[in-house]
GULUMPA-355403 format. One record per residue: residue number from 1; x, y, z of N, C-alpha, C, O in turn. Coordinates in steps of 0.001 Angstrom, whole numbers, plus 500000, padded with zeros to 6 digits. Example, Ala and Ser with C-alpha at 12.3 -4.5 7.8 and 13.67 -1.06 7.14 Angstrom:
@num: 1 | npx: 513190 | npy: 494310 | npz: 507800 | capx: 512300 | capy: 495500 | capz: 507800 | cpx: 513200 | cpy: 496700 | cpz: 507800 | opx: 514236 | opy: 496681 | opz: 508465
@num: 2 | npx: 512850 | npy: 497750 | npz: 507080 | capx: 513670 | capy: 498940 | capz: 507140 | cpx: 512900 | cpy: 500030 | cpz: 507870 | opx: 513409 | opy: 501138 | opz: 508039
***
This chain:
@num: 1 | npx: 922263 | npy: 457510 | npz: 126472 | capx: 921897 | capy: 456211 | capz: 125953 | cpx: 922156 | cpy: 456158 | cpz: 124460 | opx: 921989 | opy: 457146 | opz: 123744
@num: 2 | npx: 922557 | npy: 455015 | npz: 124019 | capx: 922799 | capy: 454851 | capz: 122594 | cpx: 921477 | cpy: 454556 | cpz: 121880 | opx: 920467 | opy: 454243 | opz: 122511
@num: 3 | npx: 921510 | npy: 454663 | npz: 120576 | capx: 920319 | capy: 454380 | capz: 119762 | cpx: 919871 | cpy: 452942 | cpz: 119983 | opx: 918676 | opy: 452672 | opz: 120101
@num: 4 | npx: 920816 | npy: 452029 | npz: 120037 | capx: 920497 | capy: 450604 | capz: 120216 | cpx: 919815 | cpy: 450377 | cpz: 121562 | opx: 918804 | opy: 449678 | opz: 121634
@num: 5 | npx: 920347 | npy: 450950 | npz: 122606 | capx: 919777 | capy: 450793 | capz: 123945 | cpx: 918374 | cpy: 451394 | cpz: 124013 | opx: 917455 | opy: 450797 | opz: 124573
@num: 6 | npx: 918231 | npy: 452551 | npz: 123450 | capx: 916930 | capy: 453212 | capz: 123438 | cpx: 915913 | cpy: 452393 | cpz: 122656 | opx: 914769 | opy: 452249 | opz: 123088
@num: 7 | npx: 916315 | npy: 451862 | npz: 121521 | capx: 915422 | capy: 451053 | capz: 120685 | cpx: 914997 | cpy: 449786 | cpz: 121415 | opx: 913821 | opy: 449422 | opz: 121403
@num: 8 | npx: 915949 | npy: 449119 | npz: 122047 | capx: 915637 | capy: 447889 | capz: 122781 | cpx: 914671 | cpy: 448187 | cpz: 123931 | opx: 913712 | opy: 447448 | opz: 124155
@num: 9 | npx: 914935 | npy: 449276 | npz: 124653 | capx: 914044 | capy: 449671 | capz: 125756 | cpx: 912635 | cpy: 449962 | cpz: 125241 | opx: 911651 | opy: 449565 | opz: 125866
@num: 10 | npx: 912538 | npy: 450648 | npz: 124111 | capx: 911234 | capy: 450977 | capz: 123529 | cpx: 910495 | cpy: 449706 | cpz: 123136 | opx: 909307 | opy: 449570 | opz: 123427
@num: 11 | npx: 911177 | npy: 448779 | npz: 122483 | capx: 910535 | capy: 447532 | capz: 122038 | cpx: 910077 | cpy: 446716 | cpz: 123246 | opx: 908975 | opy: 446167 | opz: 123232
@num: 12 | npx: 910894 | npy: 446628 | npz: 124281 | capx: 910496 | capy: 445908 | capz: 125491 | cpx: 909267 | cpy: 446551 | cpz: 126122 | opx: 908366 | opy: 445851 | opz: 126584
@num: 13 | npx: 909226 | npy: 447860 | npz: 126143 | capx: 908094 | capy: 448563 | capz: 126730 | cpx: 906822 | cpy: 448324 | cpz: 125918 | opx: 905737 | opy: 448187 | opz: 126484
@num: 14 | npx: 906956 | npy: 448274 | npz: 124600 | capx: 905793 | capy: 448046 | capz: 123738 | cpx: 905260 | cpy: 446630 | cpz: 123923 | opx: 904047 | opy: 446421 | opz: 123909
@num: 15 | npx: 906143 | npy: 445663 | npz: 124095 | capx: 905741 | capy: 444268 | capz: 124161 | cpx: 905326 | cpy: 443787 | cpz: 125555 | opx: 904723 | opy: 442721 | opz: 125675
@num: 16 | npx: 905631 | npy: 444539 | npz: 126595 | capx: 905301 | capy: 444077 | capz: 127942 | cpx: 903801 | cpy: 444168 | cpz: 128195 | opx: 903101 | opy: 444976 | opz: 127584
@num: 17 | npx: 903329 | npy: 443339 | npz: 129091 | capx: 901921 | capy: 443375 | capz: 129464 | cpx: 901642 | cpy: 444632 | cpz: 130270 | opx: 902451 | opy: 445025 | opz: 131110
@num: 18 | npx: 900530 | npy: 445248 | npz: 130027 | capx: 900139 | capy: 446466 | capz: 130738 | cpx: 899464 | cpy: 446103 | cpz: 132054 | opx: 898810 | opy: 445067 | opz: 132173
@num: 19 | npx: 899637 | npy: 446969 | npz: 133026 | capx: 898943 | capy: 446765 | capz: 134303 | cpx: 897489 | cpy: 447169 | cpz: 134141 | opx: 897129 | opy: 447867 | opz: 133194
@num: 20 | npx: 896665 | npy: 446728 | npz: 135064 | capx: 895246 | capy: 447067 | capz: 135013 | cpx: 895052 | cpy: 448588 | cpz: 135111 | opx: 894162 | opy: 449147 | opz: 134470
@num: 21 | npx: 895884 | npy: 449244 | npz: 135911 | capx: 895776 | capy: 450717 | capz: 136033 | cpx: 896105 | cpy: 451403 | cpz: 134714 | opx: 895452 | opy: 452381 | opz: 134350
@num: 22 | npx: 897103 | npy: 450907 | npz: 133994 | capx: 897459 | capy: 451499 | capz: 132697 | cpx: 896336 | cpy: 451305 | cpz: 131679 | opx: 896035 | opy: 452209 | opz: 130900
@num: 23 | npx: 895720 | npy: 450123 | npz: 131689 | capx: 894615 | capy: 449847 | capz: 130761 | cpx: 893429 | cpy: 450748 | cpz: 131073 | opx: 892827 | opy: 451325 | opz: 130167
@num: 24 | npx: 893093 | npy: 450867 | npz: 132356 | capx: 891965 | capy: 451719 | capz: 132758 | cpx: 892236 | cpy: 453175 | cpz: 132407 | opx: 891354 | opy: 453863 | opz: 131893
@num: 25 | npx: 893447 | npy: 453650 | npz: 132680 | capx: 893791 | capy: 455040 | capz: 132378 | cpx: 893695 | cpy: 455316 | cpz: 130883 | opx: 893222 | opy: 456378 | opz: 130478
@num: 26 | npx: 894141 | npy: 454367 | npz: 130057 | capx: 894065 | capy: 454529 | capz: 128605 | cpx: 892610 | cpy: 454600 | cpz: 128150 | opx: 892247 | opy: 455464 | opz: 127352
@num: 27 | npx: 891781 | npy: 453692 | npz: 128656 | capx: 890372 | capy: 453692 | capz: 128272 | cpx: 889656 | cpy: 454953 | cpz: 128763 | opx: 888788 | opy: 455489 | opz: 128075
@num: 28 | npx: 890027 | npy: 455419 | npz: 129957 | capx: 889416 | capy: 456632 | capz: 130491 | cpx: 889756 | cpy: 457840 | cpz: 129632 | opx: 888891 | opy: 458672 | opz: 129359
@num: 29 | npx: 891008 | npy: 457943 | npz: 129204 | capx: 891398 | capy: 459037 | capz: 128301 | cpx: 890609 | cpy: 458966 | cpz: 126995 | opx: 890136 | opy: 459988 | opz: 126499
@num: 30 | npx: 890466 | npy: 457764 | npz: 126440 | capx: 889708 | capy: 457597 | capz: 125197 | cpx: 888245 | cpy: 457978 | cpz: 125391 | opx: 887643 | opy: 458603 | opz: 124518
@num: 31 | npx: 887667 | npy: 457601 | npz: 126542 | capx: 886266 | capy: 457934 | capz: 126814 | cpx: 886068 | cpy: 459446 | cpz: 126907 | opx: 885085 | opy: 459978 | opz: 126392
@num: 32 | npx: 887003 | npy: 460139 | npz: 127563 | capx: 886907 | capy: 461608 | capz: 127650 | cpx: 887015 | cpy: 462233 | cpz: 126262 | opx: 886287 | opy: 463175 | opz: 125949
@num: 33 | npx: 887912 | npy: 461721 | npz: 125435 | capx: 888072 | capy: 462249 | capz: 124085 | cpx: 886813 | cpy: 462033 | cpz: 123259 | opx: 886363 | opy: 462948 | opz: 122570
@num: 34 | npx: 886240 | npy: 460841 | npz: 123319 | capx: 885018 | capy: 460555 | capz: 122555 | cpx: 883854 | cpy: 461423 | cpz: 123038 | opx: 883029 | opy: 461860 | opz: 122237
@num: 35 | npx: 883790 | npy: 461675 | npz: 124366 | capx: 882732 | capy: 462536 | capz: 124904 | cpx: 882883 | cpy: 463954 | cpz: 124376 | opx: 881897 | opy: 464575 | opz: 123980
@num: 36 | npx: 884099 | npy: 464470 | npz: 124364 | capx: 884333 | capy: 465808 | capz: 123825 | cpx: 883948 | cpy: 465888 | cpz: 122351 | opx: 883349 | opy: 466869 | opz: 121912
@num: 37 | npx: 884296 | npy: 464852 | npz: 121593 | capx: 883938 | capy: 464831 | capz: 120172 | cpx: 882425 | cpy: 464804 | cpz: 119995 | opx: 881890 | opy: 465487 | opz: 119121
@num: 38 | npx: 881729 | npy: 464016 | npz: 120822 | capx: 880270 | capy: 463939 | capz: 120734 | cpx: 879623 | cpy: 465268 | cpz: 121111 | opx: 878646 | opy: 465684 | opz: 120488
@num: 39 | npx: 880169 | npy: 465936 | npz: 122136 | capx: 879637 | capy: 467242 | capz: 122521 | cpx: 879825 | cpy: 468263 | cpz: 121403 | opx: 878940 | opy: 469082 | opz: 121155
@num: 40 | npx: 880960 | npy: 468219 | npz: 120735 | capx: 881195 | capy: 469119 | capz: 119605 | cpx: 880194 | cpy: 468851 | cpz: 118489 | opx: 879638 | opy: 469783 | opz: 117908
@num: 41 | npx: 879969 | npy: 467582 | npz: 118194 | capx: 879010 | capy: 467222 | capz: 117146 | cpx: 877600 | cpy: 467665 | cpz: 117522 | opx: 876848 | opy: 468139 | opz: 116670
@num: 42 | npx: 877241 | npy: 467511 | npz: 118791 | capx: 875907 | capy: 467929 | capz: 119252 | cpx: 875739 | cpy: 469442 | cpz: 119142 | opx: 874685 | opy: 469921 | opz: 118725
@num: 43 | npx: 876774 | npy: 470196 | npz: 119514 | capx: 876707 | capy: 471655 | capz: 119395 | cpx: 876534 | cpy: 472062 | cpz: 117939 | opx: 875743 | opy: 472953 | opz: 117633
@num: 44 | npx: 877269 | npy: 471414 | npz: 117041 | capx: 877160 | capy: 471721 | capz: 115626 | cpx: 875756 | cpy: 471392 | cpz: 115119 | opx: 875156 | opy: 472182 | opz: 114390
@num: 45 | npx: 875237 | npy: 470237 | npz: 115499 | capx: 873902 | capy: 469832 | capz: 115050 | cpx: 872835 | cpy: 470783 | cpz: 115579 | opx: 871922 | opy: 471159 | opz: 114842
@num: 46 | npx: 872938 | npy: 471173 | npz: 116838 | capx: 871963 | capy: 472121 | capz: 117401 | cpx: 872019 | cpy: 473463 | cpz: 116692 | opx: 870984 | opy: 474087 | opz: 116460
@num: 47 | npx: 873220 | npy: 473913 | npz: 116347 | capx: 873352 | capy: 475172 | capz: 115613 | cpx: 872720 | cpy: 475048 | cpz: 114226 | opx: 872075 | opy: 475984 | opz: 113754
@num: 48 | npx: 872897 | npy: 473912 | npz: 113581 | capx: 872296 | capy: 473695 | capz: 112260 | cpx: 870772 | cpy: 473668 | cpz: 112362 | opx: 870085 | opy: 474194 | opz: 111487
@num: 49 | npx: 870244 | npy: 473066 | npz: 113411 | capx: 868793 | capy: 473024 | capz: 113609 | cpx: 868248 | cpy: 474437 | cpz: 113818 | opx: 867267 | opy: 474824 | opz: 113182
@num: 50 | npx: 868883 | npy: 475208 | npz: 114710 | capx: 868427 | capy: 476596 | capz: 114950 | cpx: 868495 | cpy: 477425 | cpz: 113670 | opx: 867576 | opy: 478185 | opz: 113368
@num: 51 | npx: 869584 | npy: 477276 | npz: 112924 | capx: 869747 | capy: 478016 | capz: 111676 | cpx: 868605 | cpy: 477698 | cpz: 110710 | opx: 868016 | opy: 478607 | opz: 110124
@num: 52 | npx: 868297 | npy: 476434 | npz: 110545 | capx: 867251 | capy: 476056 | capz: 109593 | cpx: 865861 | cpy: 476422 | cpz: 110092 | opx: 864992 | opy: 476742 | opz: 109281
@num: 53 | npx: 865623 | npy: 476386 | npz: 111396 | capx: 864330 | capy: 476841 | capz: 111921 | cpx: 864126 | cpy: 478326 | cpz: 111633 | opx: 863046 | opy: 478740 | opz: 111212
@num: 54 | npx: 865171 | npy: 479126 | npz: 111863 | capx: 865086 | capy: 480561 | capz: 111579 | cpx: 864923 | cpy: 480802 | cpz: 110079 | opx: 864173 | opy: 481687 | opz: 109667
@num: 55 | npx: 865609 | npy: 480035 | npz: 109286 | capx: 865521 | capy: 480176 | capz: 107825 | cpx: 864122 | cpy: 479829 | cpz: 107331 | opx: 863575 | opy: 480522 | opz: 106473
@num: 56 | npx: 863537 | npy: 478753 | npz: 107873 | capx: 862183 | capy: 478345 | capz: 107491 | cpx: 861190 | cpy: 479435 | cpz: 107871 | opx: 860315 | opy: 479780 | opz: 107077
@num: 57 | npx: 861318 | npy: 479978 | npz: 109075 | capx: 860407 | capy: 481046 | capz: 109510 | cpx: 860541 | cpy: 482267 | cpz: 108608 | opx: 859537 | opy: 482855 | opz: 108205
@num: 58 | npx: 861775 | npy: 482647 | npz: 108289 | capx: 861997 | capy: 483814 | capz: 107422 | cpx: 861425 | cpy: 483578 | cpz: 106032 | opx: 860754 | opy: 484451 | opz: 105480
@num: 59 | npx: 861683 | npy: 482411 | npz: 105466 | capx: 861203 | capy: 482132 | capz: 104114 | cpx: 859687 | cpy: 481975 | cpz: 104067 | opx: 859052 | opy: 482368 | opz: 103089
@num: 60 | npx: 859111 | npy: 481409 | npz: 105110 | capx: 857648 | capy: 481285 | capz: 105166 | cpx: 857005 | cpy: 482665 | cpz: 105214 | opx: 856020 | opy: 482917 | opz: 104519
@num: 61 | npx: 857553 | npy: 483553 | npz: 106023 | capx: 857022 | capy: 484925 | capz: 106101 | cpx: 857164 | cpy: 485620 | cpz: 104761 | opx: 856249 | opy: 486316 | opz: 104322
@num: 62 | npx: 858293 | npy: 485441 | npz: 104114 | capx: 858515 | capy: 486062 | capz: 102812 | cpx: 857545 | cpy: 485514 | cpz: 101770 | opx: 857037 | opy: 486258 | opz: 100931
@num: 63 | npx: 857290 | npy: 484200 | npz: 101831 | capx: 856362 | capy: 483578 | capz: 100894 | cpx: 854953 | cpy: 484114 | cpz: 101095 | opx: 854225 | opy: 484323 | opz: 100124
@num: 64 | npx: 854558 | npy: 484339 | npz: 102351 | capx: 853229 | capy: 484880 | capz: 102634 | cpx: 853081 | cpy: 486292 | cpz: 102059 | opx: 851990 | opy: 486692 | opz: 101651
@num: 65 | npx: 854185 | npy: 487038 | npz: 102031 | capx: 854136 | capy: 488392 | capz: 101474 | cpx: 853927 | cpy: 488371 | cpz: 099963 | opx: 853328 | opy: 489295 | opz: 099412
@num: 66 | npx: 854407 | npy: 487337 | npz: 099289 | capx: 854433 | capy: 487325 | capz: 097826 | cpx: 853405 | cpy: 486414 | cpz: 097179 | opx: 853293 | opy: 486403 | opz: 095953
@num: 67 | npx: 852663 | npy: 485663 | npz: 097946 | capx: 851599 | capy: 484827 | capz: 097369 | cpx: 850325 | cpy: 484992 | cpz: 098151 | opx: 850354 | opy: 485342 | opz: 099331
@num: 68 | npx: 849203 | npy: 484743 | npz: 097503 | capx: 847924 | capy: 484873 | capz: 098162 | cpx: 847657 | cpy: 483726 | cpz: 099127 | opx: 847144 | opy: 483929 | opz: 100228
@num: 69 | npx: 848017 | npy: 482500 | npz: 098691 | capx: 847707 | capy: 481315 | capz: 099495 | cpx: 848767 | cpy: 481082 | cpz: 100584 | opx: 848482 | opy: 480448 | opz: 101600
@num: 70 | npx: 849952 | npy: 481581 | npz: 100376 | capx: 851023 | capy: 481333 | capz: 101334 | cpx: 851623 | cpy: 479959 | cpz: 101219 | opx: 852227 | opy: 479462 | opz: 102170
@num: 71 | npx: 851466 | npy: 479329 | npz: 100055 | capx: 852079 | capy: 478016 | capz: 099875 | cpx: 853158 | cpy: 478092 | cpz: 098804 | opx: 853579 | opy: 479184 | opz: 098423
@num: 72 | npx: 853593 | npy: 476972 | npz: 098331 | capx: 854731 | capy: 476926 | capz: 097417 | cpx: 854403 | cpy: 477250 | cpz: 095964 | opx: 855305 | opy: 477276 | opz: 095126
@num: 73 | npx: 853127 | npy: 477497 | npz: 095645 | capx: 852763 | capy: 477761 | capz: 094254 | cpx: 852810 | cpy: 479211 | cpz: 093912 | opx: 852528 | opy: 479586 | opz: 092774
***
């Protein structure tokens, strides 16, 4: 195929109306991608929560060792 023929075919394909199956398939792919992204974000957030809970426990224990009251003063 020549460049002109290929270009014309591409433009026609871009401008044609999509079938309902093509629209559904596109939206389904997007939904799967967004779900994967959300799961990644949730895993990251849960890891950050666990990290900070462990850090708070460690620092609280350390603070109790170095102060009489066990508070921030």
